[in-house]
N, C-alpha and C positions, 0 to 999 in steps of 0.2 A: 966345874966343868963338865956336859957331858957328850961324855966322844960320838962320836958315830958312830961306833962296834957294840956301843952298849946300846944306841937308838934301835941301831939292827937290831938289834938282840927279846927290847920291849917289842919290833915289831910283831920278830917272830912268834913272839911266846904268845899277841897280842889275835893273829890268826891261829893261831893254836885253841885257843880259848873261844876265838868269834868259831868256829867252826866245828868242836865241840860242841856248844849253847846250838848250833845249824840243827846240829844231829838230831840231838835227841829235842827239838822242836819240831820240827817233820817225821818224828817217832812219834811223838804224842797224835801232831794234826791225822795221819795216818791212823791212827790207832777210834781216834772221835770218829770221821772218815767210815771205820769196818765200823764200830755202835751201831752206826746210825745205819746202816748197808742194813744190817742185820732186824734192828729193827722193826724196821718196814720193807723188809723180805728184798731189797735190793741186787742187783746184777746189775756188772762195771755195764754189760750192752744200755739196761736200761736208764742208766746215769749217759746215753749218747758220741761214751766219747770215738768210741768209731773215727778218724777222717774219712774225713772228703776224698779221692783221689779224684783231679783234677788229668778231665781223660781229651786231648786234641784227637784230631781230627788228622790223620794223616797226610800235606801236602801234593796234590796231582803235580804231576811235572810240568812244570815251560813249557813252550810249544815251538823252536825254535823261527827267529822271528827274521837271524842274516843267513844268507848261507855265499863263502868265497868257491865259485864253481870251479876256478883254478886247485886246487888243494883240497874241496870236498869240507875246509871246518865252519864250522858253524856257531852260532850266538845267539842267543834269549832274549837279548834284550838287556836286559839286569845287570848291576855287578860294573865292574872293569870290562873300558873294554878291550879286546881282546888284540893283539899284537898287530896280528894284520890289517887293522882295521884301521891303525893310525895312521891319521891323512889321505885317509880317504873319505869320501863322499861317502859317508855312511847307507841313504836312500838309491843308490847303484848299486849293490847288495842289498836291501832291501827283499825277502823273498817273498811274492805276490799269488 
């Protein structure tokens, strides 16, 4: 009967063999790619391997929608309502 330790040793050995095989296959694949690139005079730029960077526009600040005249605190109306507005009618604090 095979023990747990023996299975672990076999797994480790197989993982080493698999990693070795992978390295060999990657090396062979690279050699094939370089050979084709030399044959046709291609460069990395010709392959279109340059990743496109997604650009995003900075967001414009959101205008203030509510203000407490007593304290001067403000809220845009987005996200969680502030403590000073709890239990009060928002329309009373609406900036006109």
